Structures are given as structure tokens and as C-alpha cells.
C-alpha positions as CSV (number, residue, x, y, z in Angstrom):
1,M,9.1,-23.1,11.2
2,N,10.6,-19.6,11.6
3,E,8.6,-16.4,11.2
4,A,9.6,-15.8,7.6
5,E,8.5,-19.3,6.6
6,R,5.2,-18.9,8.5
7,F,4.7,-15.6,6.6
8,E,5.3,-17.2,3.2
9,Q,3.2,-20.2,3.9
10,S,0.3,-18.0,5.0
11,L,0.6,-15.9,1.8
12,S,0.6,-19.1,-0.3
13,S,-2.4,-20.7,1.5
14,R,-4.5,-17.5,1.7
15,M,-3.9,-15.7,-1.6
16,A,-6.8,-17.4,-3.4
17,S,-9.2,-15.9,-0.8
18,Y,-8.1,-12.5,-2.0
19,G,-8.5,-13.4,-5.7
20,L,-4.7,-13.5,-6.1
21,E,-2.3,-16.0,-7.7
22,L,1.3,-15.1,-6.9
23,S,4.3,-16.7,-8.5
24,S,7.0,-18.4,-6.4
25,E,9.4,-15.5,-7.2
26,T,6.9,-13.0,-6.0
27,L,6.3,-15.0,-2.8
28,T,10.1,-15.0,-2.2
29,Q,10.4,-11.3,-2.7
30,L,7.5,-10.5,-0.5
31,T,9.2,-12.6,2.2
32,E,12.4,-10.7,1.8
33,Y,10.4,-7.5,2.2
34,Y,8.8,-8.9,5.4
35,R,12.2,-9.9,6.8
36,L,13.6,-6.4,6.2
37,L,10.5,-4.7,7.7
38,T,10.6,-6.8,10.9
39,R,14.3,-5.9,11.4
40,W,13.6,-2.2,11.1
41,N,10.3,-2.2,12.9
42,D,11.6,-2.0,16.5
43,R,13.4,1.3,15.6
44,L,10.9,3.0,13.4
45,H,7.5,1.5,14.4
46,L,6.5,1.0,10.8
47,V,3.6,-1.2,11.6
48,A,1.9,-2.4,14.8
49,P,3.6,-5.7,16.0
50,C,1.7,-8.8,14.8
51,E,2.1,-12.4,14.0
52,P,3.5,-13.4,10.6
53,E,0.1,-14.8,9.5
54,E,-1.6,-11.6,10.3
55,F,1.0,-9.6,8.5
56,A,0.6,-11.8,5.4
57,T,-3.2,-11.3,5.3
58,R,-4.0,-8.0,6.9
59,H,-1.1,-6.1,5.5
60,V,0.3,-7.7,2.3
61,L,-2.7,-9.5,0.8
62,E,-4.9,-6.6,1.6
63,S,-2.4,-4.2,-0.1
64,L,-2.4,-6.4,-3.2
65,L,-6.2,-5.8,-3.7
66,L,-5.2,-2.6,-5.4
67,L,-3.8,-4.5,-8.3
68,R,-7.2,-5.3,-9.9
69,H,-7.8,-1.6,-10.2
70,L,-4.5,-0.7,-11.8
71,P,-4.2,-1.2,-15.6
72,A,-0.9,-2.0,-17.2
73,D,1.8,0.6,-16.8
74,A,-0.3,2.6,-14.4
75,R,1.3,5.6,-12.6
76,I,0.4,5.8,-8.9
77,A,1.3,8.1,-6.0
78,D,1.2,6.5,-2.6
79,V,0.6,9.0,0.3
80,G,1.9,8.2,3.7
81,S,3.9,5.2,2.5
82,G,5.5,4.6,6.0
83,G,6.5,0.9,6.0
84,G,5.7,0.5,2.3
85,L,2.1,-0.6,2.5
86,P,0.2,-0.9,0.2
87,I,2.7,0.1,-2.5
88,I,5.8,-2.1,-2.1
89,P,3.9,-5.4,-2.3
90,C,2.2,-4.0,-5.4
91,L,5.5,-3.1,-7.0
92,I,6.9,-6.6,-6.1
93,A,3.9,-8.3,-7.8
94,R,3.8,-5.9,-10.8
95,D,7.0,-4.5,-12.2
96,D,5.2,-2.5,-14.8
97,L,3.8,0.0,-12.3
98,E,5.4,3.5,-12.0
99,A,5.2,4.7,-8.4
100,T,5.9,7.8,-6.3
101,L,6.1,7.2,-2.6
102,I,5.3,10.2,-0.4
103,E,6.4,9.9,3.2
104,S,7.0,12.8,5.6
105,S,9.4,10.9,7.9
106,Q,13.0,11.0,6.7
107,K,13.8,7.8,8.6
108,K,10.9,5.9,7.1
109,A,12.0,7.2,3.7
110,V,15.4,5.6,4.3
111,F,13.7,2.3,5.0
112,L,11.6,2.6,1.8
113,R,14.8,3.0,-0.2
114,E,16.3,0.0,1.5
115,A,13.2,-2.1,0.9
116,L,13.0,-1.2,-2.8
117,N,16.7,-2.1,-3.2
118,A,16.2,-5.4,-1.4
119,V,13.5,-6.5,-3.9
120,S,15.1,-4.9,-7.0
121,R,12.4,-2.3,-7.6
122,K,12.6,1.3,-8.5
123,A,10.3,4.2,-7.5
124,T,10.5,7.9,-6.7
125,I,10.6,8.7,-3.0
126,I,9.6,12.2,-1.8
127,A,10.3,12.7,1.9
128,R,7.8,15.5,2.4
129,R,4.2,15.9,3.5
130,F,1.8,15.7,0.6
131,E,0.4,19.1,1.5
132,E,3.8,20.7,0.8
133,I,4.3,19.4,-2.7
134,E,2.5,19.5,-6.0
135,A,0.8,16.2,-6.9
136,P,2.9,14.1,-9.4
137,A,1.4,13.4,-12.8
138,V,-0.4,10.1,-12.0
139,E,-3.7,8.3,-12.8
140,F,-4.1,6.8,-9.3
141,V,-3.5,7.9,-5.7
142,S,-3.4,5.4,-2.9
143,C,-3.4,5.8,0.9
144,R,-3.6,3.2,3.6
145,A,-2.3,4.9,6.8
146,L,-2.0,8.6,7.2
147,D,-2.0,10.5,10.5
148,Q,-5.3,12.2,11.1
149,F,-6.6,10.5,8.0
150,T,-10.3,11.6,8.3
151,T,-9.3,15.2,8.9
152,K,-6.9,15.3,6.0
153,L,-9.1,13.3,3.6
154,P,-10.8,16.4,1.9
155,E,-7.4,17.9,1.4
156,L,-6.0,14.7,-0.1
157,I,-8.9,14.4,-2.5
158,G,-8.4,18.0,-3.6
159,W,-4.7,17.5,-3.9
160,A,-4.9,14.5,-6.2
161,P,-4.5,15.3,-9.9
162,K,-7.7,16.1,-11.8
163,G,-8.9,12.9,-13.5
164,A,-7.1,10.6,-11.0
165,T,-8.8,7.8,-9.1
166,L,-8.2,7.5,-5.4
167,L,-7.8,4.0,-3.8
168,L,-8.2,4.4,-0.1
169,F,-8.4,1.9,2.8
170,G,-10.6,2.6,5.8
171,G,-13.7,1.9,7.9
172,E,-17.2,1.9,6.5
173,S,-18.0,5.5,7.4
174,L,-15.0,7.0,5.6
175,L,-16.6,7.9,2.3
176,P,-20.3,7.1,2.2
177,D,-20.8,8.1,-1.4
178,A,-17.8,6.2,-2.9
179,K,-17.7,2.7,-4.3
180,R,-16.5,0.5,-1.5
181,I,-15.3,-3.1,-1.6
182,L,-15.3,-5.2,1.6
183,I,-11.9,-6.6,2.3
184,P,-11.9,-10.4,2.5
185,E,-12.0,-11.8,6.0
186,S,-13.0,-8.5,7.4
187,D,-16.4,-7.1,8.7
188,R,-15.7,-3.4,8.7
189,R,-12.6,-2.6,6.6
190,F,-13.1,-1.5,3.0
191,L,-11.2,-0.4,-0.1
192,F,-12.8,2.8,-1.4
193,V,-12.6,3.6,-5.1
194,V,-13.0,7.4,-5.6
195,T,-13.4,8.0,-9.3
196,P,-13.1,11.5,-10.9
197,D,-16.8,11.9,-11.3
198,L,-17.3,11.4,-7.5
199,R,-14.9,14.2,-6.8
200,G,-17.0,16.9,-8.4
């Protein structure tokens, strides 16, 4: 069994643990995304090297936890998109989402365009630091991996549009006052849901 087959099999066998039911078409497209990312990863260091099974669970299935928080036709900005996590798996699984991907690295932005084309999805890509642009008109802001995340977190929360909910991945001490959801198969990683009322 090759790595792509191991990845797809792991998605299929573990998705129920994450409360997900993915169609065969979605599994195929997620595997295409995985193939493309692994080809680019040596050059761009999009994610830390890992086994296909870990990529399926820790990266893709974790990313898809966002979906239960996104209503139909939700507009979302993903900050620090890098290798496309969490947003590209979400766009693959839900073609109703309207996304803006914000990534400061020009080279990684090129990868994001290639990945979206490979899975037949459209999104706006902005190759700038979030601090340099005005927040797009969205209801949700996601962030999974941002350099100096804890340092930049107050700025990110202030940058998000008024009334937007932030969906952030991190360790338990990241946002002590926010609603946090323990990620399946994890002891210390959480999805934080920062609603407008918590932002003051």
C-alpha cells in the first residue's frame, strides 16, 4: 500500500472518531490534496514531515472540526494558511463556503493556488501579512499555524471584523476565557471558539 492509499484508508477508518462522514468523492479529493502537498513539502516546508496516518488525523480530520461551527454559505478568512490547513480540507468537504486565504509567503501562496486548482475549488488568496491589510468582510476567522502565534493573538483578535467568531487551534493555555473543545485523540490540543461577546 502506497502513502496516498494509507492516507485515504486512515481518513476513512478514523473520520467517525471526529464526528465526520465524508463521501468517497471528498476522500478522493483530500487524497489528491495530500499527494500535491507531499510533493511540494520538501521545497517549501509546508508541514513537519509525518506518516500518512498522522497527516490524515492530526492535520486533515482536525481541520475538518471547523465544519460544525460554519453554517451554510459561511464566509471565512484563514490567517497564515501556509500549506492550506485548516481551510483547504474544509473547502473540499463543503463547496458552499466562501474563503479568503491570507498567507505572507509568496511561494506558499503559489502552492495554495495550485492546491485549489487541483481540487477544483475557488478562494481569494492574499499574499500579505494580516497586519498589513484590512480584514475582509467575513463572519469567521480561522488560524491554525501562525509564526509567534501567542504574541500576535491580541492583534489578530482586534483585526477580525466586529461581530466575527474566531476559530483557533492551540494548547490549553491559549485563551483561558474562550470556549474550548478538546480535539479527539489529543490530551492538550484544543479548538477555541471566540465569539463576539468574548472579544469585548
